[in-house]
N, C-alpha and C positions, 0 to 999 in steps of 0.2 A: 540340480539336474537332474540328480536322481532320486528325488521324489517325485519329480514331476511324471517320471518315466514309470514309476512305481503305481501311484494315483492312474495314471491311463491305463497300466494292465489292470489293472482292479476294476477299472470301469469297464473295459472290453471283457472282461469275465463276468461282469455281474449283466451287460444287457446280452451276453452269449448265454444266459441262466435265463432270462428272462424271454427271450425267443424262444429257448427248448422248452420252458413251461408253457406256453403261448401254445406252442406246439404241438405238448402232449396234452391238451386240456381239449383240442380240433382232433387230435385222434383218439381220444379216450369217447368226445360225443359219433364221433364216426362209427366208432367200435358198437356202441348201446345202441345206433341205429341198427345196424348191421345184424346182430344179434335178436333184435328184435322183427326183423325182418325174414331172419331163418326160422324163428318160434312161429309169426303167421303162418309161413308157407310148410311147414311140420303139421298144424295144426288143420290147414285147410286140404294137405295131403290127406291125412287121416280121416276127416270128414269124407272126401271124398270117394276114401275105402272103403268106408261103412256104408256108402250108399252103393255105389259103383260095383260093385261086386258082387252083392247080392242080385243085384236086379240083373246085370250080366249074366249070371248062373241060371235065372229064374228064364232070362229069354232066350238062352239054349236049351233049355229044359221043354219049353212050351212050342220053341219051335223045330225040336225035334220028336220028341215022345207024344206029344200033343198035338201035332200038326193036324190031325182029323178032327179032333175036340171041338167044342163049342159051336158043332156045324163050318167047322175050314176054320173057324177064328183064331185056331191056335198059332197059326202061323204068324198072323196080325199082331195079335199081342206079343209073340215072342219078340218080333222084330221092334214095336214098339218100346219094349224093355230092353234090348238091344241097343236103341236110338239113347234111351233116357240114357244108361250105363256110359257110353261113348260120351255125350251131354255133359256128365256128372264128371267121369275123368280125364276129360280133355284139359280141363286149367291146370293140371297138376304135371303133366308132361313139360308146359314151358316152366325151368326153373329160373330164379333170377341169382347170381351169382354176386353175392354180397362180400367179397374179398375177406373176410372175415380174418382167415390164416394170415394175411400180406399182412393187415392192418394190427393183427398181433406182434407180428415180427418189427414189423416198422414201431411202432410203442414201445417195444421193448429197445430196440436200437436207442431210440432218442433217450429213456431213462437212462441208458447207460452212457450216452453223450454229456446228459446233464450231471451224472457222477463223477465225472473224469474232469470237468469244467470245473465242480465244486472243489474237487483234488487239487487241481492247479491252481483255484483263486486259494485254498488255504494253505500252499506252498508258497504264493505270493507274500500273503498276511502274514507268515512265518517269516518269511527272509524279510522284509521290509522295515522289519527292528532291526537288523542287520546289514545295513546297505554299504555294499561294496563299492570302494576306490576303483574308477573307472582303470589304472594304470594296474591294480591287481588281475582285475579281469582281463585285459591285453596279456599279461603274464599267464597266467593261465591257459589262454588260446595257442598263444606260441608254443608252449612245453607241449 
């Protein structure tokens, strides 16, 4: 009876470790996707700032200083540059939250759980060599 109990305990620990490994792999893939998303967002923002900010500056300059320039067209050129700036910068306002920090914390938690399960399994395997008599166990519990 003691051997079947130990074998069942070992089997439970092994299945728990397998489940944790699958969860860790899935979270790792999710973390890779989230990191890629953040990198793409950073690149898009950098490009938008490189195009949008100078065009906004040109638009403001044309609208204010060269208002009468080019036969009164300075205002229209300035407004068109401001519109271009708005169109370029608008997609950067919407930020997609990738939950990278939460994914990292959950991944770390699962790795710790796997480590504890492996330690418990090692303990069970170490104790399996010396199976205790149920009477001894009852005496230890009573004491």
